[in-house]
RODREN-555578 format. One record per residue (C-alpha): x, y, z; residue number from 1. Coordinates in Angstrom, 3 decimals, m for minus. Layout:
# RODREN-555578
px  py  pz  n
X  Y  Z  NUM
...
This chain:
# RODREN-555578
px  py  pz  n
62.928  89.146  179.315  1
59.416  89.407  180.700  2
58.046  92.922  180.676  3
60.734  94.270  178.330  4
61.033  94.854  174.587  5
64.569  94.205  173.425  6
65.843  95.675  170.158  7
69.040  94.768  168.289  8
70.313  97.568  166.081  9
73.524  95.980  164.825  10
76.004  93.272  166.014  11
77.318  95.570  168.732  12
74.424  97.511  170.113  13
70.906  96.910  171.377  14
68.702  97.897  174.285  15
65.843  96.509  176.411  16
62.995  98.912  177.187  17
60.146  98.323  179.631  18
56.822  98.002  177.840  19
55.106  96.359  174.868  20
56.761  95.518  171.566  21
57.625  98.152  168.994  22
57.595  97.487  165.306  23
61.342  98.094  165.220  24
62.250  95.422  167.744  25
64.186  92.435  166.422  26
66.035  90.584  169.176  27
67.674  90.829  172.553  28
71.368  91.672  172.982  29
73.743  93.124  175.573  30
73.826  96.921  175.729  31
76.949  98.950  176.376  32
77.506  102.709  175.909  33
76.013  105.615  173.993  34
76.686  108.756  172.076  35
75.180  112.115  172.238  36
74.363  115.125  170.156  37
72.432  118.271  170.782  38
68.891  117.388  171.646  39
68.086  118.369  175.181  40
65.160  118.647  177.501  41
64.644  120.871  180.490  42
67.347  120.023  183.028  43
68.107  121.153  186.533  44
71.271  121.403  188.597  45
71.307  117.628  188.585  46
72.599  116.901  185.089  47
75.684  116.715  182.846  48
75.649  116.353  179.011  49
77.748  113.744  177.259  50
78.740  113.963  173.571  51
80.279  111.046  171.794  52
80.129  108.955  168.574  53
80.275  105.188  168.835  54
82.953  102.727  167.989  55
83.254  98.989  167.590  56
82.348  96.483  170.305  57
81.074  98.874  172.976  58
79.888  102.500  173.061  59
79.113  105.811  171.371  60
79.477  109.624  171.992  61
77.707  111.516  174.784  62
77.331  115.098  176.393  63
77.259  116.233  180.010  64
74.972  118.965  181.355  65
74.862  120.236  184.876  66
72.831  123.157  186.092  67
69.419  124.734  185.839  68
68.401  125.566  182.293  69
66.031  124.867  179.496  70
67.764  124.246  176.184  71
66.073  123.636  172.835  72
67.425  122.570  169.506  73
65.768  123.248  166.109  74
63.893  120.231  164.713  75
61.672  119.721  161.739  76
58.509  119.110  163.741  77
57.383  118.529  167.270  78
54.571  116.445  168.654  79
52.832  115.972  171.955  80
51.496  112.555  172.722  81
47.808  112.214  173.566  82
48.641  109.671  176.244  83
47.388  110.709  179.652  84
49.971  112.036  182.056  85
50.827  110.686  185.508  86
51.112  112.459  188.801  87
54.627  112.480  190.222  88
54.809  111.390  193.851  89
58.474  111.673  194.785  90
59.496  110.610  198.248  91
61.515  112.742  200.603  92
65.085  113.328  199.462  93
67.731  110.951  200.740  94
70.510  113.060  199.222  95
71.609  116.675  199.360  96
71.821  119.193  196.570  97
72.663  122.874  196.784  98
71.292  123.607  193.314  99
74.761  124.594  192.123  100
76.289  123.663  188.795  101
78.651  120.718  188.726  102
82.051  121.727  187.341  103
85.635  120.686  187.030  104
88.176  121.750  189.642  105
91.697  120.944  188.431  106
91.811  117.224  187.878  107
88.633  116.594  189.896  108
84.912  117.339  189.786  109
83.251  119.799  192.115  110
79.661  118.766  192.965  111
77.589  120.784  195.393  112
80.726  122.636  196.441  113
82.765  119.491  197.202  114
85.869  118.658  195.181  115
86.721  114.943  195.283  116
86.606  111.616  193.454  117
83.047  110.523  192.694  118
81.462  107.137  191.964  119
78.282  106.432  190.036  120
76.665  104.087  187.578  121
74.936  103.662  184.243  122
71.149  103.332  184.149  123
70.326  103.562  180.428  124
66.742  102.371  181.028  125
65.821  104.889  183.719  126
64.224  107.268  181.237  127
62.112  104.462  179.730  128
60.288  103.608  182.978  129
56.602  104.417  182.718  130
55.753  104.616  186.433  131
56.869  107.475  188.634  132
57.064  105.195  191.671  133
59.622  103.061  189.847  134
61.731  106.076  188.948  135
61.650  107.407  192.488  136
62.521  103.987  193.973  137
65.519  103.591  191.716  138
66.902  107.033  192.454  139
66.176  106.705  196.155  140
68.190  103.476  196.254  141
71.114  104.937  194.295  142
71.233  107.940  196.632  143
71.070  105.705  199.699  144
74.132  103.864  198.360  145
76.021  107.214  198.049  146
76.337  106.939  194.282  147
76.451  110.491  192.922  148
76.680  110.474  189.098  149
74.039  108.602  187.119  150
74.314  108.194  183.346  151
71.005  107.766  181.497  152
69.912  107.611  177.843  153
68.326  110.835  176.589  154
67.458  109.192  173.275  155
65.030  106.533  172.163  156
64.531  106.828  168.404  157
61.993  104.817  166.426  158
61.088  104.511  162.778  159
57.604  103.221  163.577  160
55.656  104.722  166.450  161
55.193  101.867  168.984  162
51.975  100.854  170.637  163
50.836  102.481  173.870  164
52.921  101.604  176.914  165
56.362  101.944  175.284  166
58.392  105.088  175.760  167
59.817  106.775  172.651  168
61.436  110.182  172.300  169
61.808  110.741  168.575  170
60.229  109.362  165.402  171
62.580  109.389  162.421  172
61.459  109.243  158.788  173
62.975  110.013  155.401  174
61.388  113.486  155.461  175
61.540  114.744  159.035  176
61.883  113.956  162.727  177
59.120  114.252  165.280  178
59.890  114.854  168.939  179
57.489  113.215  171.394  180
57.034  115.681  174.265  181
54.123  113.771  175.768  182
53.556  111.423  178.663  183
55.175  108.485  176.867  184
58.002  110.687  175.576  185
60.179  113.366  177.101  186
57.915  113.644  180.128  187
59.508  110.366  181.266  188
62.936  111.983  181.026  189
61.557  114.944  182.959  190
60.564  112.500  185.713  191
64.159  111.209  185.824  192
65.527  114.760  186.175  193
63.008  115.517  188.893  194
63.892  112.354  190.810  195
67.601  113.041  190.506  196
67.107  116.522  191.924  197
64.908  115.248  194.735  198
67.568  112.749  195.796  199
70.599  114.982  195.286  200
72.073  113.130  192.295  201
73.777  114.426  189.134  202
72.980  113.139  185.663  203
74.960  112.488  182.514  204
72.406  112.434  179.684  205
73.407  110.946  176.303  206
71.386  112.266  173.437  207
72.276  110.313  170.255  208
74.119  107.197  169.109  209
76.376  107.519  166.092  210
77.882  104.554  164.301  211
78.926  106.230  161.028  212
80.697  109.306  159.631  213
83.855  108.358  161.453  214
86.098  110.761  159.549  215
84.345  113.865  160.776  216
84.097  113.088  164.489  217
86.726  115.623  165.631  218
85.097  118.532  163.743  219
81.633  117.348  164.796  220
82.677  117.226  168.485  221
84.281  120.654  168.259  222
81.370  122.294  166.468  223
78.652  120.636  168.548  224
80.296  121.368  171.893  225
80.817  124.971  170.809  226
77.129  125.177  169.934  227
76.028  123.782  173.283  228
78.271  126.205  175.123  229
76.769  129.080  173.124  230
73.323  128.061  174.420  231
74.320  127.344  178.004  232
77.848  127.873  179.304  233
76.935  126.402  182.702  234
76.653  122.857  181.420  235
79.727  120.736  181.031  236
80.232  118.899  177.756  237
82.247  115.778  177.107  238
82.703  113.163  174.361  239
81.649  109.941  176.021  240
84.109  107.921  173.911  241
85.972  104.693  174.601  242
89.385  106.363  174.605  243
90.894  104.670  171.563  244
94.157  105.788  169.958  245
97.852  106.169  170.731  246
98.866  107.148  174.253  247
102.269  107.452  175.969  248
102.856  104.238  177.911  249
100.493  102.178  175.761  250
101.460  98.620  174.789  251
100.633  98.817  171.095  252
97.601  96.564  171.425  253
94.392  96.969  169.429  254
92.784  99.682  171.611  255
95.923  101.826  171.389  256
96.201  101.510  167.609  257
92.660  101.150  166.240  258
91.000  103.887  164.231  259
87.615  102.181  164.602  260
86.164  105.278  166.176  261
87.593  107.618  163.579  262
89.106  109.781  166.260  263
92.233  110.083  168.425  264
91.346  110.416  172.091  265
94.435  112.488  172.860  266
93.413  115.033  170.181  267
89.810  115.303  171.297  268
90.696  116.004  174.880  269
92.331  119.264  173.742  270
89.104  120.644  172.286  271
88.615  123.679  174.549  272
84.824  123.335  174.730  273
85.071  119.796  176.103  274
85.305  120.082  179.852  275
86.601  116.635  180.709  276
87.600  113.354  179.091  277
85.837  109.993  179.185  278
86.944  106.470  178.459  279
85.406  103.011  178.715  280
86.779  99.625  179.645  281
85.658  96.286  178.160  282
88.859  94.244  177.638  283
86.972  91.080  176.630  284
85.420  92.977  173.705  285
88.803  94.191  172.613  286
90.708  90.920  172.799  287
92.590  91.786  175.991  288
92.996  90.106  179.351  289
91.036  91.652  182.185  290
94.128  92.736  184.144  291
95.203  94.720  181.050  292
92.544  97.203  182.150  293
94.819  98.673  184.798  294
97.246  99.865  182.096  295
94.293  101.379  180.172  296
93.317  103.362  183.271  297
96.764  104.653  184.160  298
97.653  105.736  180.609  299
94.403  107.700  180.317  300
95.017  109.245  183.714  301
98.400  110.432  182.500  302
96.771  111.810  179.352  303
94.354  113.811  181.404  304
97.172  115.162  183.613  305
98.946  116.338  180.451  306
95.794  118.023  179.182  307
94.950  119.551  182.572  308
91.461  118.007  182.580  309
89.860  115.282  184.693  310
89.106  111.847  183.308  311
85.899  109.920  184.006  312
85.954  106.118  183.655  313
82.445  106.328  182.248  314
81.732  102.639  181.615  315
83.351  99.422  182.757  316
82.017  95.934  183.113  317
82.682  92.199  183.229  318
80.702  89.046  183.778  319
82.340  88.330  187.160  320
81.799  91.745  188.649  321
83.874  91.893  191.822  322
86.789  89.658  190.787  323
87.233  91.490  187.499  324
86.253  95.062  188.353  325
87.492  95.647  191.925  326
91.118  95.948  190.763  327
90.040  98.547  188.183  328
88.191  100.513  190.845  329
91.243  100.530  193.062  330
93.522  101.573  190.210  331
91.181  104.368  189.108  332
90.798  105.709  192.631  333
94.577  105.848  193.078  334
95.533  107.197  189.650  335
96.141  110.942  189.329  336
93.928  112.361  186.593  337
91.027  109.978  187.167  338
88.179  111.858  188.844  339
85.451  109.221  188.994  340
83.983  105.979  187.709  341
80.555  104.683  186.658  342
80.073  100.907  186.628  343
77.941  99.241  183.912  344
75.236  98.732  184.886  345
72.808  99.343  187.755  346
69.906  97.022  188.427  347
66.944  97.207  190.813  348
63.540  95.668  191.658  349
60.669  97.808  190.436  350
57.794  98.265  192.902  351
55.097  98.552  190.209  352
55.716  95.013  188.958  353
57.895  93.416  191.607  354
60.299  92.321  188.839  355
63.969  93.060  188.344  356
65.302  95.317  185.647  357
67.176  93.960  182.630  358
70.252  91.767  183.180  359
72.774  92.152  180.363  360
75.493  90.010  181.964  361
77.175  92.936  183.745  362
74.265  94.155  185.873  363
74.871  94.759  189.595  364
71.566  94.713  191.449  365
70.868  96.916  194.467  366
71.612  94.910  197.606  367
72.224  91.850  195.428  368
75.029  89.282  195.562  369
77.766  91.614  194.234  370
76.467  94.846  195.692  371
78.713  95.101  198.759  372
81.963  94.231  196.965  373
81.160  96.388  193.922  374
79.522  99.403  195.526  375
79.541  99.548  199.344  376
83.236  98.777  199.690  377
84.202  101.047  196.801  378
82.282  103.971  198.291  379
83.934  103.275  201.671  380
87.382  103.403  200.030  381
86.514  106.717  198.378  382
85.233  108.195  201.657  383
88.407  107.052  203.418  384
90.517  109.047  200.970  385
88.134  112.020  200.908  386
86.570  112.217  204.419  387
């Protein structure tokens, strides 16, 4: 895609980043999901941290942070890029934010003092945008649509430092890791946090993908979430997983029986330092019919009711957005235990170039063909239930 560098990391995961080619790029592929560990940047009352290792065919672990804090994690080295910085010119806020910490409230989320069901989206590429005007435009549009929770990638690891114009957050080598805190590094994520706060939006920031070490995921999730809580108890933490494993009411199909993720969703939800549960929905990747997704939603809702925690349908997508996904949205909104949903993925037109962001087959563009049936009507249904 013109203006993007697309990298394929394995048969199941890749990403497209605005900018020039990196030495690690190989090919273009569809992107779904992420995982997160403990590497954070300065965040405000706009964010949530997501913690989750990946599994086959879609996704990885993530953490959720919400509230004003500056959290740091020990690393081998740190580095500031010499690239010149840009001046942020955020427009007037189109949303509202009280500066309070997002939290759970029974089986729902409480954001800015309001307990209800919330809708949002995934924008993995938001933190890779190099122009502040693009970041502000994207967040202004999402706020205008009444989307509230935005999930972005807080990681962009490279093994070879790319040429100027490509955002990267961490350089990995056999001896150490180097954090890029400069203008083409974490300053871009800072711009995302600032824009979210300006427009009254909340962020879920995923920090690391993890495709291996499946047997230790439970202990890793427990220990890592405990560590994050020890640093900042105001930020919520969650897994960001697909939701695989046995559940009451399941039909015995692959997603209910697989150990591909090396974890059991019903066990992880009982980790006391995980504030809420997540699950994803890509039936076509799991060999299921699209209408099977309604069962997946209701069984996870019941699991969250049993655990006394809210569920977030953190990713869902299909190639015929409205026909496939509208029934899932309706089921999620009307299922006890489900507190919100984030469609995969958001798309927009960037003012700096006049071009559209990456289309991975599931993208729903702002004010595009599927926008009203996927977003406007869904938000209206939510507001009708929670006036």
